[in-house]
C-alpha positions in Angstrom: -96.3 -46.7 -36.4 -95.0 -44.6 -39.3 -92.9 -42.5 -36.9 -91.4 -45.7 -35.5 -90.4 -46.7 -39.0 -88.7 -43.3 -39.6 -86.9 -43.5 -36.3 -85.7 -47.0 -36.9 -84.4 -45.9 -40.3 -81.8 -43.8 -38.5 -80.7 -46.8 -36.4 -80.7 -49.1 -39.5 -78.4 -46.6 -41.3 -75.9 -46.7 -38.4 -76.0 -50.5 -38.3 -75.5 -50.7 -42.1 -71.9 -49.6 -41.6 -71.4 -52.9 -39.7 -73.6 -54.8 -42.2 -76.0 -55.6 -39.3 -79.6 -56.0 -40.4 -82.5 -55.0 -38.1 -85.8 -56.8 -38.6 -88.6 -55.5 -36.5 -91.9 -57.4 -36.2 -95.3 -55.6 -36.4 -96.0 -56.4 -32.7 -92.7 -54.8 -31.8 -93.4 -51.8 -33.9 -96.8 -51.4 -32.2 -95.3 -51.8 -28.7 -92.5 -49.2 -29.4 -95.2 -46.8 -30.7 -97.2 -47.3 -27.6 -94.3 -47.0 -25.2 -92.8 -43.9 -27.0 -96.1 -42.1 -27.5 -96.4 -38.6 -25.8 -98.3 -36.0 -27.8 -96.8 -33.2 -25.6 -93.2 -34.1 -26.5 -93.5 -35.4 -30.0 -90.9 -38.0 -31.1 -88.4 -37.4 -28.3 -89.8 -40.1 -26.0 -89.8 -42.5 -28.9 -86.1 -41.9 -29.6 -85.4 -42.6 -26.0 -87.5 -45.7 -26.1 -85.7 -47.1 -29.1 -82.4 -46.3 -27.5 -83.3 -48.0 -24.3 -85.0 -51.0 -25.8 -82.9 -51.7 -29.0 -79.8 -49.5 -29.4 -78.3 -49.9 -26.0 -78.8 -53.7 -25.8 -77.3 -54.1 -29.3 -74.3 -52.0 -28.3 -73.7 -54.2 -25.3 -73.9 -57.3 -27.6 -71.5 -55.8 -30.1 -69.0 -55.0 -27.3 -69.4 -58.5 -25.8 -68.8 -60.0 -29.2 -72.1 -61.8 -29.4 -73.2 -59.6 -32.3 -70.9 -59.4 -35.2 -70.7 -57.7 -38.6 -73.1 -59.3 -41.0 -75.5 -60.6 -38.4 -79.3 -60.1 -38.4 -81.2 -59.0 -35.3 -84.9 -59.6 -35.0 -86.8 -57.3 -32.6 -90.0 -59.0 -31.3 -92.3 -58.9 -28.4 -92.1 -61.6 -25.7 -94.2 -61.4 -22.5 -95.2 -57.8 -23.5 -91.6 -56.7 -23.6 -89.2 -55.9 -26.5 -86.9 -58.9 -27.1 -83.8 -59.1 -29.4 -83.0 -62.4 -31.2 
């Protein structure tokens, strides 16, 4: 879970430019760690998992206008899947 925190720090830094806050629940952290775990490849699969599950959907919301500067996004688990609220 610590590596997830480190990887999310990079995303949080990029979002800070737009004053967007990212809150990630403990269940979401655990699921991201599980989905992105691969001892043979280190953190690379985790980076892709975070991009696929969080970064890409947030980018779409920003482009659609449903996510604006100053908003807060909560990352949680719903039905064993990552969900953004």
